[in-house]
TORMAR-374620 format. One record per residue (C-alpha): x, y, z; residue number from 1. Coordinates in steps of 0.2 Angstrom, whole numbers, padded with zeros to 4 digits, always signed. Layout:
<nodes>
<node><u>X</u><v>Y</v><w>Z</w><num>NUM</num></node>
...
</nodes>
This chain:
<nodes>
<node><u>-0067</u><v>+0271</v><w>+0196</w><num>1</num></node>
<node><u>-0065</u><v>+0258</v><w>+0210</w><num>2</num></node>
<node><u>-0069</u><v>+0241</v><w>+0203</w><num>3</num></node>
<node><u>-0070</u><v>+0225</v><w>+0213</w><num>4</num></node>
<node><u>-0071</u><v>+0208</v><w>+0204</w><num>5</num></node>
<node><u>-0079</u><v>+0193</v><w>+0214</w><num>6</num></node>
<node><u>-0078</u><v>+0175</v><w>+0207</w><num>7</num></node>
<node><u>-0095</u><v>+0167</v><w>+0213</w><num>8</num></node>
<node><u>-0093</u><v>+0148</v><w>+0212</w><num>9</num></node>
<node><u>-0107</u><v>+0135</v><w>+0213</w><num>10</num></node>
<node><u>-0122</u><v>+0148</v><w>+0213</w><num>11</num></node>
<node><u>-0127</u><v>+0157</v><w>+0198</w><num>12</num></node>
<node><u>-0143</u><v>+0163</v><w>+0208</w><num>13</num></node>
<node><u>-0132</u><v>+0172</v><w>+0220</w><num>14</num></node>
<node><u>-0122</u><v>+0180</v><w>+0207</w><num>15</num></node>
<node><u>-0138</u><v>+0186</v><w>+0198</w><num>16</num></node>
<node><u>-0143</u><v>+0194</v><w>+0215</w><num>17</num></node>
<node><u>-0127</u><v>+0204</v><w>+0216</w><num>18</num></node>
<node><u>-0130</u><v>+0213</v><w>+0200</w><num>19</num></node>
<node><u>-0137</u><v>+0216</v><w>+0182</w><num>20</num></node>
<node><u>-0133</u><v>+0202</v><w>+0170</w><num>21</num></node>
<node><u>-0120</u><v>+0207</v><w>+0157</w><num>22</num></node>
<node><u>-0109</u><v>+0196</v><w>+0147</w><num>23</num></node>
<node><u>-0115</u><v>+0178</v><w>+0145</w><num>24</num></node>
<node><u>-0104</u><v>+0164</v><w>+0137</w><num>25</num></node>
<node><u>-0094</u><v>+0151</v><w>+0146</w><num>26</num></node>
<node><u>-0093</u><v>+0164</v><w>+0160</w><num>27</num></node>
<node><u>-0107</u><v>+0176</v><w>+0165</w><num>28</num></node>
<node><u>-0104</u><v>+0193</v><w>+0172</w><num>29</num></node>
<node><u>-0116</u><v>+0202</v><w>+0184</w><num>30</num></node>
<node><u>-0113</u><v>+0221</v><w>+0186</w><num>31</num></node>
<node><u>-0117</u><v>+0233</v><w>+0200</w><num>32</num></node>
<node><u>-0112</u><v>+0251</v><w>+0202</w><num>33</num></node>
<node><u>-0115</u><v>+0264</v><w>+0216</w><num>34</num></node>
<node><u>-0108</u><v>+0281</v><w>+0213</w><num>35</num></node>
<node><u>-0089</u><v>+0279</v><w>+0208</w><num>36</num></node>
<node><u>-0088</u><v>+0261</v><w>+0215</w><num>37</num></node>
<node><u>-0093</u><v>+0246</v><w>+0204</w><num>38</num></node>
<node><u>-0093</u><v>+0227</v><w>+0208</w><num>39</num></node>
<node><u>-0093</u><v>+0213</v><w>+0195</w><num>40</num></node>
<node><u>-0098</u><v>+0195</v><w>+0200</w><num>41</num></node>
<node><u>-0091</u><v>+0182</v><w>+0188</w><num>42</num></node>
<node><u>-0099</u><v>+0165</v><w>+0187</w><num>43</num></node>
<node><u>-0092</u><v>+0150</v><w>+0177</w><num>44</num></node>
<node><u>-0108</u><v>+0145</v><w>+0169</w><num>45</num></node>
<node><u>-0100</u><v>+0130</v><w>+0159</w><num>46</num></node>
<node><u>-0091</u><v>+0123</v><w>+0174</w><num>47</num></node>
<node><u>-0091</u><v>+0108</v><w>+0178</w><num>48</num></node>
<node><u>-0093</u><v>+0103</v><w>+0159</w><num>49</num></node>
<node><u>-0077</u><v>+0113</v><w>+0156</w><num>50</num></node>
<node><u>-0063</u><v>+0118</v><w>+0168</w><num>51</num></node>
<node><u>-0057</u><v>+0134</v><w>+0159</w><num>52</num></node>
<node><u>-0072</u><v>+0144</v><w>+0163</w><num>53</num></node>
<node><u>-0068</u><v>+0141</v><w>+0182</w><num>54</num></node>
<node><u>-0050</u><v>+0145</v><w>+0180</w><num>55</num></node>
<node><u>-0054</u><v>+0161</v><w>+0170</w><num>56</num></node>
<node><u>-0067</u><v>+0167</v><w>+0183</w><num>57</num></node>
<node><u>-0054</u><v>+0164</v><w>+0197</w><num>58</num></node>
<node><u>-0041</u><v>+0174</v><w>+0187</w><num>59</num></node>
<node><u>-0053</u><v>+0189</v><w>+0185</w><num>60</num></node>
<node><u>-0058</u><v>+0189</v><w>+0203</w><num>61</num></node>
<node><u>-0050</u><v>+0198</v><w>+0217</w><num>62</num></node>
<node><u>-0060</u><v>+0188</v><w>+0230</w><num>63</num></node>
<node><u>-0070</u><v>+0172</v><w>+0229</w><num>64</num></node>
<node><u>-0087</u><v>+0167</v><w>+0236</w><num>65</num></node>
<node><u>-0090</u><v>+0148</v><w>+0235</w><num>66</num></node>
<node><u>-0107</u><v>+0141</v><w>+0239</w><num>67</num></node>
<node><u>-0106</u><v>+0123</v><w>+0247</w><num>68</num></node>
<node><u>-0122</u><v>+0114</v><w>+0247</w><num>69</num></node>
<node><u>-0115</u><v>+0097</v><w>+0246</w><num>70</num></node>
<node><u>-0097</u><v>+0089</v><w>+0245</w><num>71</num></node>
<node><u>-0094</u><v>+0082</v><w>+0229</w><num>72</num></node>
<node><u>-0081</u><v>+0081</v><w>+0215</w><num>73</num></node>
<node><u>-0086</u><v>+0098</v><w>+0208</w><num>74</num></node>
<node><u>-0083</u><v>+0107</v><w>+0225</w><num>75</num></node>
<node><u>-0066</u><v>+0097</v><w>+0227</w><num>76</num></node>
<node><u>-0061</u><v>+0103</v><w>+0209</w><num>77</num></node>
<node><u>-0066</u><v>+0121</v><w>+0213</w><num>78</num></node>
<node><u>-0056</u><v>+0121</v><w>+0230</w><num>79</num></node>
<node><u>-0041</u><v>+0114</v><w>+0222</w><num>80</num></node>
<node><u>-0042</u><v>+0127</v><w>+0208</w><num>81</num></node>
<node><u>-0044</u><v>+0141</v><w>+0221</w><num>82</num></node>
<node><u>-0028</u><v>+0135</v><w>+0230</w><num>83</num></node>
<node><u>-0018</u><v>+0134</v><w>+0213</w><num>84</num></node>
<node><u>-0024</u><v>+0151</v><w>+0208</w><num>85</num></node>
<node><u>-0019</u><v>+0158</v><w>+0225</w><num>86</num></node>
<node><u>-0037</u><v>+0163</v><w>+0230</w><num>87</num></node>
<node><u>-0036</u><v>+0165</v><w>+0249</w><num>88</num></node>
<node><u>-0048</u><v>+0179</v><w>+0251</w><num>89</num></node>
<node><u>-0067</u><v>+0177</v><w>+0251</w><num>90</num></node>
</nodes>
């Protein structure tokens, strides 16, 4: 099976549109499968209260989608985390 993990930052609504809700804790996973291909969107639901869910989401993701609706501290922290985690695809 071919699986793609996508970290979705700053928009749990977008993550919910990408798949069916699965695991829900500090991070939430949304799963979508077509034939032998599957995609999981990982959203850090406890960020910005906690930083570890953001880092774990980026660790799991092969690519990242970041929704930027305004520039603030949380977006800045997410951008720095993406850079530190080596996320250059998205």
